[in-house]
KOLVO-939408 format. One record per residue: residue in one letter; x negated, y, z negated of N, C-alpha, C in turn. Coordinates in Angstrom, 1 decimal, always signed. Layout:
<marvos>
{aa = a; n_east = X; n_north = Y; n_up = Z; ca_east = X; ca_north = Y; ca_up = Z; c_east = X; c_north = Y; c_up = Z}
...
</marvos>
This chain:
<marvos>
{aa = m; n_east = -52.6; n_north = +123.6; n_up = -36.2; ca_east = -53.5; ca_north = +123.3; ca_up = -37.3; c_east = -54.5; c_north = +122.3; c_up = -36.7}
{aa = a; n_east = -55.8; n_north = +122.6; n_up = -37.2; ca_east = -56.9; ca_north = +121.8; ca_up = -36.7; c_east = -56.8; c_north = +120.4; c_up = -37.2}
{aa = v; n_east = -57.3; n_north = +119.4; n_up = -36.3; ca_east = -57.4; ca_north = +118.0; ca_up = -36.7; c_east = -58.5; c_north = +117.9; c_up = -37.7}
{aa = r; n_east = -58.3; n_north = +117.2; n_up = -38.8; ca_east = -59.3; ca_north = +117.0; ca_up = -39.9; c_east = -60.0; c_north = +115.7; c_up = -39.7}
{aa = i; n_east = -61.3; n_north = +115.7; n_up = -39.7; ca_east = -62.0; ca_north = +114.4; ca_up = -39.4; c_east = -63.1; c_north = +114.1; c_up = -40.5}
{aa = l; n_east = -63.2; n_north = +112.8; n_up = -40.8; ca_east = -64.2; ca_north = +112.3; ca_up = -41.7; c_east = -65.2; c_north = +111.5; c_up = -40.8}
{aa = i; n_east = -66.5; n_north = +111.9; n_up = -40.8; ca_east = -67.5; ca_north = +111.2; ca_up = -40.0; c_east = -68.2; c_north = +110.2; c_up = -40.9}
{aa = v; n_east = -68.3; n_north = +109.0; n_up = -40.5; ca_east = -69.0; ca_north = +107.9; ca_up = -41.3; c_east = -70.1; c_north = +107.3; c_up = -40.4}
{aa = d; n_east = -71.4; n_north = +107.5; n_up = -40.8; ca_east = -72.5; ca_north = +106.9; ca_up = -40.1; c_east = -73.7; c_north = +107.0; c_up = -41.1}
{aa = d; n_east = -74.5; n_north = +105.9; n_up = -41.1; ca_east = -75.6; ca_north = +105.9; ca_up = -42.1; c_east = -76.8; c_north = +106.8; c_up = -41.6}
{aa = a; n_east = -76.8; n_north = +107.3; n_up = -40.4; ca_east = -77.8; ca_north = +108.2; ca_up = -39.9; c_east = -77.3; c_north = +109.6; c_up = -39.9}
{aa = l; n_east = -78.1; n_north = +110.4; n_up = -40.7; ca_east = -77.8; ca_north = +111.8; ca_up = -40.8; c_east = -77.8; c_north = +112.5; c_up = -39.5}
{aa = f; n_east = -78.7; n_north = +112.1; n_up = -38.6; ca_east = -78.8; ca_north = +112.7; ca_up = -37.3; c_east = -77.5; c_north = +112.5; c_up = -36.5}
{aa = m; n_east = -77.0; n_north = +111.2; n_up = -36.5; ca_east = -75.8; ca_north = +110.9; ca_up = -35.8; c_east = -74.6; c_north = +111.7; c_up = -36.3}
{aa = r; n_east = -74.5; n_north = +111.8; n_up = -37.6; ca_east = -73.4; ca_north = +112.6; ca_up = -38.2; c_east = -73.5; c_north = +114.0; c_up = -37.7}
{aa = g; n_east = -74.7; n_north = +114.5; n_up = -37.6; ca_east = -74.9; ca_north = +115.9; ca_up = -37.2; c_east = -74.5; c_north = +116.1; c_up = -35.7}
{aa = v; n_east = -74.8; n_north = +115.1; n_up = -34.9; ca_east = -74.4; ca_north = +115.2; ca_up = -33.5; c_east = -72.9; c_north = +115.2; c_up = -33.3}
{aa = l; n_east = -72.2; n_north = +114.3; n_up = -34.1; ca_east = -70.8; ca_north = +114.3; ca_up = -34.0; c_east = -70.2; c_north = +115.5; c_up = -34.5}
{aa = r; n_east = -70.7; n_north = +116.0; n_up = -35.7; ca_east = -70.2; ca_north = +117.3; ca_up = -36.3; c_east = -70.3; c_north = +118.4; c_up = -35.3}
{aa = e; n_east = -71.4; n_north = +118.5; n_up = -34.6; ca_east = -71.6; ca_north = +119.6; ca_up = -33.7; c_east = -70.6; c_north = +119.6; c_up = -32.5}
{aa = i; n_east = -70.4; n_north = +118.4; n_up = -31.9; ca_east = -69.5; ca_north = +118.2; ca_up = -30.8; c_east = -68.1; c_north = +118.6; c_up = -31.3}
{aa = m; n_east = -67.7; n_north = +118.1; n_up = -32.5; ca_east = -66.3; ca_north = +118.3; ca_up = -33.0; c_east = -66.1; c_north = +119.8; c_up = -33.3}
{aa = e; n_east = -67.0; n_north = +120.4; n_up = -34.0; ca_east = -66.8; ca_north = +121.8; ca_up = -34.5; c_east = -66.8; c_north = +122.7; c_up = -33.3}
{aa = k; n_east = -67.6; n_north = +122.5; n_up = -32.3; ca_east = -67.7; ca_north = +123.3; ca_up = -31.1; c_east = -66.4; c_north = +123.3; c_up = -30.3}
{aa = n; n_east = -65.6; n_north = +122.2; n_up = -30.6; ca_east = -64.3; ca_north = +122.0; ca_up = -29.8; c_east = -63.1; c_north = +122.1; c_up = -30.6}
{aa = g; n_east = -63.2; n_north = +122.8; n_up = -31.8; ca_east = -62.0; ca_north = +123.2; ca_up = -32.6; c_east = -61.6; c_north = +122.2; c_up = -33.6}
{aa = y; n_east = -62.3; n_north = +121.1; n_up = -33.8; ca_east = -62.0; ca_north = +120.1; ca_up = -34.8; c_east = -62.6; c_north = +120.5; c_up = -36.1}
{aa = t; n_east = -62.0; n_north = +120.1; n_up = -37.3; ca_east = -62.5; ca_north = +120.4; ca_up = -38.6; c_east = -63.1; c_north = +119.2; c_up = -39.2}
{aa = v; n_east = -64.4; n_north = +119.2; n_up = -39.5; ca_east = -65.0; ca_north = +118.1; ca_up = -40.2; c_east = -64.8; c_north = +118.3; c_up = -41.7}
{aa = v; n_east = -64.0; n_north = +117.5; n_up = -42.3; ca_east = -63.7; ca_north = +117.7; ca_up = -43.8; c_east = -64.7; c_north = +116.9; c_up = -44.7}
{aa = g; n_east = -65.4; n_north = +116.0; n_up = -44.1; ca_east = -66.4; ca_north = +115.3; ca_up = -44.9; c_east = -67.2; c_north = +114.3; c_up = -44.1}
{aa = e; n_east = -68.2; n_north = +113.8; n_up = -44.8; ca_east = -69.1; ca_north = +112.8; ca_up = -44.2; c_east = -69.4; c_north = +111.7; c_up = -45.2}
{aa = a; n_east = -69.7; n_north = +110.5; n_up = -44.7; ca_east = -70.1; ca_north = +109.4; ca_up = -45.6; c_east = -71.1; c_north = +108.6; c_up = -44.9}
{aa = e; n_east = -72.0; n_north = +108.0; n_up = -45.7; ca_east = -73.1; ca_north = +107.2; ca_up = -45.1; c_east = -73.1; c_north = +105.7; c_up = -45.2}
{aa = n; n_east = -72.0; n_north = +105.2; n_up = -45.8; ca_east = -71.7; ca_north = +103.8; ca_up = -45.8; c_east = -70.3; c_north = +103.5; c_up = -46.0}
{aa = g; n_east = -69.9; n_north = +102.3; n_up = -45.9; ca_east = -68.5; ca_north = +101.9; ca_up = -46.0; c_east = -67.8; c_north = +102.2; c_up = -47.3}
{aa = i; n_east = -68.6; n_north = +102.0; n_up = -48.4; ca_east = -68.0; ca_north = +102.2; ca_up = -49.8; c_east = -67.7; c_north = +103.7; c_up = -49.9}
{aa = e; n_east = -68.6; n_north = +104.5; n_up = -49.5; ca_east = -68.4; ca_north = +106.0; ca_up = -49.6; c_east = -67.3; c_north = +106.4; c_up = -48.6}
{aa = a; n_east = -67.2; n_north = +105.7; n_up = -47.5; ca_east = -66.1; ca_north = +106.1; ca_up = -46.5; c_east = -64.7; c_north = +105.9; c_up = -47.1}
{aa = i; n_east = -64.5; n_north = +104.8; n_up = -47.9; ca_east = -63.3; ca_north = +104.5; ca_up = -48.5; c_east = -62.9; c_north = +105.5; c_up = -49.5}
{aa = e; n_east = -63.9; n_north = +105.8; n_up = -50.4; ca_east = -63.7; ca_north = +106.9; ca_up = -51.4; c_east = -63.4; c_north = +108.2; c_up = -50.8}
{aa = r; n_east = -64.1; n_north = +108.6; n_up = -49.8; ca_east = -63.9; ca_north = +109.9; ca_up = -49.1; c_east = -62.5; c_north = +109.9; c_up = -48.4}
{aa = y; n_east = -62.1; n_north = +108.8; n_up = -47.8; ca_east = -60.8; ca_north = +108.7; ca_up = -47.2; c_east = -59.7; c_north = +109.0; c_up = -48.2}
{aa = k; n_east = -59.8; n_north = +108.3; n_up = -49.3; ca_east = -58.7; ca_north = +108.5; ca_up = -50.3; c_east = -58.7; c_north = +109.9; c_up = -50.9}
{aa = e; n_east = -59.9; n_north = +110.5; n_up = -51.0; ca_east = -60.0; ca_north = +111.8; ca_up = -51.6; c_east = -59.5; c_north = +112.9; c_up = -50.6}
{aa = l; n_east = -60.0; n_north = +112.8; n_up = -49.3; ca_east = -59.8; ca_north = +113.8; ca_up = -48.3; c_east = -58.6; c_north = +113.7; c_up = -47.4}
{aa = k; n_east = -58.1; n_north = +112.4; n_up = -47.3; ca_east = -56.9; ca_north = +112.1; ca_up = -46.4; c_east = -57.1; c_north = +112.8; c_up = -45.0}
{aa = p; n_east = -58.1; n_north = +112.4; n_up = -44.3; ca_east = -58.4; ca_north = +113.0; ca_up = -43.0; c_east = -57.3; c_north = +112.5; c_up = -42.0}
{aa = d; n_east = -57.2; n_north = +113.3; n_up = -40.9; ca_east = -56.4; ca_north = +112.8; ca_up = -39.8; c_east = -57.0; c_north = +111.7; c_up = -39.0}
{aa = i; n_east = -58.3; n_north = +111.8; n_up = -38.8; ca_east = -59.1; ca_north = +110.8; ca_up = -38.0; c_east = -60.4; c_north = +110.5; c_up = -38.7}
{aa = v; n_east = -60.8; n_north = +109.2; n_up = -38.6; ca_east = -62.1; ca_north = +108.8; ca_up = -39.1; c_east = -63.0; c_north = +108.3; c_up = -37.9}
{aa = t; n_east = -64.2; n_north = +108.7; n_up = -37.8; ca_east = -65.1; ca_north = +108.1; ca_up = -36.9; c_east = -66.0; c_north = +107.2; c_up = -37.8}
{aa = m; n_east = -66.1; n_north = +105.9; n_up = -37.4; ca_east = -66.7; ca_north = +104.9; ca_up = -38.3; c_east = -67.8; c_north = +104.1; c_up = -37.5}
{aa = d; n_east = -69.0; n_north = +104.2; n_up = -38.0; ca_east = -70.1; ca_north = +103.4; ca_up = -37.5; c_east = -69.9; c_north = +101.9; c_up = -37.9}
{aa = i; n_east = -70.3; n_north = +101.0; n_up = -37.0; ca_east = -70.1; ca_north = +99.6; ca_up = -37.3; c_east = -71.2; c_north = +99.1; c_up = -38.3}
{aa = t; n_east = -72.4; n_north = +99.3; n_up = -38.0; ca_east = -73.5; ca_north = +98.8; ca_up = -38.8; c_east = -74.1; c_north = +99.8; c_up = -39.8}
{aa = m; n_east = -73.8; n_north = +99.5; n_up = -41.1; ca_east = -74.3; ca_north = +100.4; ca_up = -42.2; c_east = -74.7; c_north = +99.5; c_up = -43.3}
{aa = p; n_east = -75.6; n_north = +100.1; n_up = -44.2; ca_east = -75.9; ca_north = +99.3; ca_up = -45.4; c_east = -74.8; c_north = +99.4; c_up = -46.5}
{aa = d; n_east = -74.8; n_north = +98.5; n_up = -47.4; ca_east = -73.9; ca_north = +98.4; ca_up = -48.6; c_east = -72.5; c_north = +97.8; c_up = -48.2}
{aa = m; n_east = -71.9; n_north = +98.4; n_up = -47.2; ca_east = -70.6; ca_north = +97.9; ca_up = -46.7; c_east = -70.5; c_north = +98.3; c_up = -45.2}
{aa = t; n_east = -70.3; n_north = +97.3; n_up = -44.4; ca_east = -70.2; ca_north = +97.6; ca_up = -42.9; c_east = -69.0; c_north = +98.4; c_up = -42.6}
{aa = g; n_east = -69.0; n_north = +99.0; n_up = -41.4; ca_east = -67.9; ca_north = +99.7; ca_up = -40.9; c_east = -66.6; c_north = +98.8; c_up = -40.8}
{aa = m; n_east = -66.9; n_north = +97.6; n_up = -40.4; ca_east = -65.7; ca_north = +96.7; ca_up = -40.2; c_east = -65.0; c_north = +96.4; c_up = -41.5}
{aa = a; n_east = -65.8; n_north = +96.2; n_up = -42.6; ca_east = -65.2; ca_north = +96.0; ca_up = -43.9; c_east = -64.4; c_north = +97.2; c_up = -44.4}
{aa = a; n_east = -65.0; n_north = +98.4; n_up = -44.1; ca_east = -64.4; ca_north = +99.7; ca_up = -44.5; c_east = -63.1; c_north = +99.9; c_up = -43.7}
{aa = v; n_east = -63.1; n_north = +99.6; n_up = -42.5; ca_east = -61.9; ca_north = +99.7; ca_up = -41.7; c_east = -60.7; c_north = +98.9; c_up = -42.3}
{aa = k; n_east = -61.0; n_north = +97.6; n_up = -42.6; ca_east = -60.0; ca_north = +96.8; ca_up = -43.2; c_east = -59.5; c_north = +97.4; c_up = -44.5}
{aa = a; n_east = -60.4; n_north = +97.9; n_up = -45.4; ca_east = -60.0; ca_north = +98.4; ca_up = -46.7; c_east = -59.2; c_north = +99.7; c_up = -46.5}
{aa = i; n_east = -59.6; n_north = +100.6; n_up = -45.6; ca_east = -58.9; ca_north = +101.8; ca_up = -45.3; c_east = -57.5; c_north = +101.5; c_up = -44.8}
{aa = r; n_east = -57.4; n_north = +100.5; n_up = -43.9; ca_east = -56.1; ca_north = +100.2; ca_up = -43.3; c_east = -55.2; c_north = +99.5; c_up = -44.3}
{aa = e; n_east = -55.8; n_north = +98.8; n_up = -45.3; ca_east = -54.9; ca_north = +98.3; ca_up = -46.4; c_east = -54.4; c_north = +99.4; c_up = -47.2}
{aa = f; n_east = -55.2; n_north = +100.4; n_up = -47.5; ca_east = -54.8; ca_north = +101.6; ca_up = -48.3; c_east = -53.8; c_north = +102.4; c_up = -47.5}
{aa = d; n_east = -54.0; n_north = +102.6; n_up = -46.2; ca_east = -53.1; ca_north = +103.4; ca_up = -45.4; c_east = -53.0; c_north = +102.8; c_up = -44.0}
{aa = g; n_east = -51.9; n_north = +102.1; n_up = -43.8; ca_east = -51.6; ca_north = +101.4; ca_up = -42.5; c_east = -51.6; c_north = +102.3; c_up = -41.3}
{aa = d; n_east = -51.4; n_north = +103.6; n_up = -41.5; ca_east = -51.3; ca_north = +104.6; ca_up = -40.4; c_east = -52.7; c_north = +105.2; c_up = -40.2}
{aa = a; n_east = -53.7; n_north = +104.8; n_up = -40.9; ca_east = -55.0; ca_north = +105.5; ca_up = -40.7; c_east = -55.5; c_north = +105.4; c_up = -39.2}
{aa = k; n_east = -56.0; n_north = +106.5; n_up = -38.7; ca_east = -56.5; ca_north = +106.6; ca_up = -37.4; c_east = -58.1; c_north = +106.5; c_up = -37.4}
{aa = i; n_east = -58.6; n_north = +105.4; n_up = -36.9; ca_east = -60.0; ca_north = +105.2; ca_up = -37.0; c_east = -60.6; c_north = +104.9; c_up = -35.6}
{aa = i; n_east = -61.7; n_north = +105.6; n_up = -35.3; ca_east = -62.4; ca_north = +105.5; ca_up = -34.0; c_east = -63.7; c_north = +104.8; c_up = -34.4}
{aa = m; n_east = -64.0; n_north = +103.6; n_up = -33.9; ca_east = -65.2; ca_north = +102.9; ca_up = -34.1; c_east = -66.4; c_north = +103.4; c_up = -33.3}
{aa = c; n_east = -67.5; n_north = +103.6; n_up = -33.9; ca_east = -68.7; ca_north = +104.0; ca_up = -33.1; c_east = -69.7; c_north = +102.8; c_up = -33.1}
{aa = s; n_east = -70.2; n_north = +102.5; n_up = -31.9; ca_east = -71.1; ca_north = +101.4; ca_up = -31.8; c_east = -72.3; c_north = +101.7; c_up = -30.8}
{aa = a; n_east = -73.3; n_north = +101.0; n_up = -31.0; ca_east = -74.4; ca_north = +101.0; ca_up = -30.1; c_east = -74.1; c_north = +100.1; c_up = -28.9}
{aa = m; n_east = -74.8; n_north = +100.3; n_up = -27.8; ca_east = -74.6; ca_north = +99.5; ca_up = -26.6; c_east = -74.9; c_north = +98.0; c_up = -27.0}
{aa = g; n_east = -74.1; n_north = +97.1; n_up = -26.4; ca_east = -74.3; ca_north = +95.7; ca_up = -26.7; c_east = -73.6; c_north = +95.1; c_up = -27.9}
{aa = q; n_east = -72.7; n_north = +95.9; n_up = -28.5; ca_east = -72.0; ca_north = +95.4; ca_up = -29.6; c_east = -70.5; c_north = +95.2; c_up = -29.2}
{aa = n; n_east = -70.3; n_north = +94.7; n_up = -28.0; ca_east = -68.9; ca_north = +94.5; ca_up = -27.5; c_east = -68.1; c_north = +93.6; c_up = -28.3}
{aa = t; n_east = -68.6; n_north = +92.5; n_up = -28.8; ca_east = -67.9; ca_north = +91.6; ca_up = -29.6; c_east = -67.4; c_north = +92.3; c_up = -30.9}
{aa = m; n_east = -68.3; n_north = +93.1; n_up = -31.5; ca_east = -67.9; ca_north = +93.8; ca_up = -32.7; c_east = -66.8; c_north = +94.8; c_up = -32.4}
{aa = v; n_east = -66.9; n_north = +95.5; n_up = -31.3; ca_east = -65.9; ca_north = +96.5; ca_up = -30.9; c_east = -64.6; c_north = +95.8; c_up = -30.8}
{aa = m; n_east = -64.5; n_north = +94.7; n_up = -30.1; ca_east = -63.2; ca_north = +94.0; ca_up = -29.9; c_east = -62.7; c_north = +93.6; c_up = -31.3}
{aa = e; n_east = -63.5; n_north = +93.1; n_up = -32.2; ca_east = -63.0; ca_north = +92.7; ca_up = -33.5; c_east = -62.5; c_north = +93.9; c_up = -34.2}
{aa = a; n_east = -63.2; n_north = +95.0; n_up = -34.1; ca_east = -62.7; ca_north = +96.3; ca_up = -34.7; c_east = -61.3; c_north = +96.7; c_up = -34.2}
{aa = m; n_east = -61.1; n_north = +96.6; n_up = -32.9; ca_east = -59.8; ca_north = +96.9; ca_up = -32.3; c_east = -58.7; c_north = +96.0; c_up = -32.9}
{aa = r; n_east = -59.0; n_north = +94.7; n_up = -33.0; ca_east = -58.1; ca_north = +93.8; ca_up = -33.6; c_east = -57.8; c_north = +94.1; c_up = -35.1}
{aa = n; n_east = -58.7; n_north = +94.8; n_up = -35.7; ca_east = -58.5; ca_north = +95.1; ca_up = -37.1; c_east = -57.9; c_north = +96.5; c_up = -37.3}
{aa = g; n_east = -57.5; n_north = +97.1; n_up = -36.3; ca_east = -56.8; ca_north = +98.4; ca_up = -36.4; c_east = -57.4; c_north = +99.7; c_up = -36.0}
{aa = t; n_east = -58.6; n_north = +99.6; n_up = -35.4; ca_east = -59.2; ca_north = +100.9; ca_up = -34.9; c_east = -58.4; c_north = +101.2; c_up = -33.7}
{aa = m; n_east = -58.4; n_north = +102.5; n_up = -33.4; ca_east = -57.6; ca_north = +103.0; ca_up = -32.3; c_east = -58.4; c_north = +103.2; c_up = -31.0}
{aa = d; n_east = -59.7; n_north = +103.4; n_up = -31.2; ca_east = -60.5; ca_north = +103.6; ca_up = -30.0; c_east = -62.0; c_north = +103.4; c_up = -30.4}
{aa = f; n_east = -62.9; n_north = +103.5; n_up = -29.5; ca_east = -64.3; ca_north = +103.4; ca_up = -29.8; c_east = -65.1; c_north = +104.3; c_up = -28.9}
{aa = i; n_east = -66.3; n_north = +104.7; n_up = -29.4; ca_east = -67.2; ca_north = +105.5; ca_up = -28.7; c_east = -68.6; c_north = +104.8; c_up = -28.8}
{aa = i; n_east = -69.4; n_north = +104.9; n_up = -27.7; ca_east = -70.7; ca_north = +104.2; ca_up = -27.7; c_east = -71.8; c_north = +105.3; c_up = -27.9}
{aa = k; n_east = -72.8; n_north = +104.8; n_up = -28.7; ca_east = -74.0; ca_north = +105.6; ca_up = -28.9; c_east = -74.9; c_north = +105.3; c_up = -27.8}
{aa = p; n_east = -75.7; n_north = +106.3; n_up = -27.3; ca_east = -75.8; ca_north = +107.7; ca_up = -27.8; c_east = -74.5; c_north = +108.4; c_up = -27.4}
{aa = f; n_east = -74.0; n_north = +109.3; n_up = -28.2; ca_east = -72.8; ca_north = +110.0; ca_up = -28.0; c_east = -72.9; c_north = +111.0; c_up = -26.8}
{aa = q; n_east = -71.8; n_north = +111.0; n_up = -26.0; ca_east = -71.6; ca_north = +112.0; ca_up = -25.0; c_east = -70.4; c_north = +112.8; c_up = -25.4}
{aa = a; n_east = -70.5; n_north = +114.1; n_up = -25.4; ca_east = -69.4; ca_north = +115.0; ca_up = -25.8; c_east = -68.1; c_north = +114.6; c_up = -25.2}
{aa = s; n_east = -68.1; n_north = +114.4; n_up = -23.9; ca_east = -66.8; ca_north = +114.2; ca_up = -23.2; c_east = -66.2; c_north = +112.9; c_up = -23.7}
{aa = t; n_east = -67.0; n_north = +111.9; n_up = -24.0; ca_east = -66.4; ca_north = +110.6; ca_up = -24.5; c_east = -65.8; c_north = +110.7; c_up = -25.9}
{aa = v; n_east = -66.6; n_north = +111.5; n_up = -26.7; ca_east = -66.1; ca_north = +111.7; ca_up = -28.1; c_east = -64.8; c_north = +112.5; c_up = -28.0}
{aa = l; n_east = -64.8; n_north = +113.5; n_up = -27.3; ca_east = -63.6; ca_north = +114.4; ca_up = -27.2; c_east = -62.4; c_north = +113.7; c_up = -26.6}
{aa = e; n_east = -62.6; n_north = +112.8; n_up = -25.6; ca_east = -61.5; ca_north = +112.0; ca_up = -25.1; c_east = -60.9; c_north = +111.1; c_up = -26.1}
{aa = a; n_east = -61.8; n_north = +110.4; n_up = -26.8; ca_east = -61.3; ca_north = +109.5; ca_up = -27.9; c_east = -60.5; c_north = +110.2; c_up = -29.0}
{aa = l; n_east = -61.0; n_north = +111.4; n_up = -29.4; ca_east = -60.3; ca_north = +112.2; ca_up = -30.3; c_east = -58.9; c_north = +112.7; c_up = -29.8}
{aa = r; n_east = -58.9; n_north = +113.0; n_up = -28.5; ca_east = -57.6; ca_north = +113.5; ca_up = -27.9; c_east = -56.6; c_north = +112.3; c_up = -27.9}
{aa = r; n_east = -57.1; n_north = +111.1; n_up = -27.5; ca_east = -56.2; ca_north = +110.0; ca_up = -27.5; c_east = -55.7; c_north = +109.7; c_up = -28.9}
{aa = c; n_east = -56.6; n_north = +109.7; n_up = -29.8; ca_east = -56.2; ca_north = +109.4; ca_up = -31.2; c_east = -55.2; c_north = +110.4; c_up = -31.8}
{aa = s; n_east = -55.4; n_north = +111.6; n_up = -31.4; ca_east = -54.6; ca_north = +112.7; ca_up = -31.9; c_east = -53.2; c_north = +112.7; c_up = -31.4}
{aa = m; n_east = -53.0; n_north = +112.0; n_up = -30.3; ca_east = -51.7; ca_north = +112.0; ca_up = -29.6; c_east = -50.7; c_north = +111.1; c_up = -30.4}
{aa = y; n_east = -51.2; n_north = +110.3; n_up = -31.3; ca_east = -50.4; ca_north = +109.3; ca_up = -32.0; c_east = -49.8; c_north = +109.8; c_up = -33.4}
{aa = g; n_east = -49.5; n_north = +111.1; n_up = -33.5; ca_east = -48.8; ca_north = +111.6; ca_up = -34.7; c_east = -49.7; c_north = +112.2; c_up = -35.7}
{aa = g; n_east = -49.3; n_north = +112.2; n_up = -37.0; ca_east = -49.8; ca_north = +113.1; ca_up = -38.0; c_east = -51.1; c_north = +112.7; c_up = -38.6}
{aa = g; n_east = -51.6; n_north = +111.4; n_up = -38.5; ca_east = -52.9; ca_north = +111.1; ca_up = -39.1; c_east = -52.8; c_north = +110.3; c_up = -40.3}
{aa = g; n_east = -53.9; n_north = +110.2; n_up = -41.0; ca_east = -54.0; ca_north = +109.3; ca_up = -42.2; c_east = -53.5; c_north = +109.9; c_up = -43.5}
{aa = r; n_east = -52.3; n_north = +110.0; n_up = -43.6; ca_east = -51.7; ca_north = +110.6; ca_up = -44.8; c_east = -51.0; c_north = +109.5; c_up = -45.5}
</marvos>
């Protein structure tokens, strides 16, 4: 069964890049969100196996959304996405329960490796 993914990023272009990488490699993108508030709603609705979460977004940051999703589902598998130079934020995200991180601009090999590592840890965010 294909791994089901929710992509969260405020930039439509970035969501498209991730979607293309994932779908070309057998992953199923079940939904997208453009801010943290929408991410929480979509997570509860779709119950994806993995979430890719941008850090910096309007309305609610990725960091706040990670905390809320982990409170709702302690087994949620979240991969944080960050731009170069956000190392402090990435470390905080890891302390808050994200399983991995990928750096923008995205490289397919890095995205796929993070998804593979995340997928190894069981059934996902149910």
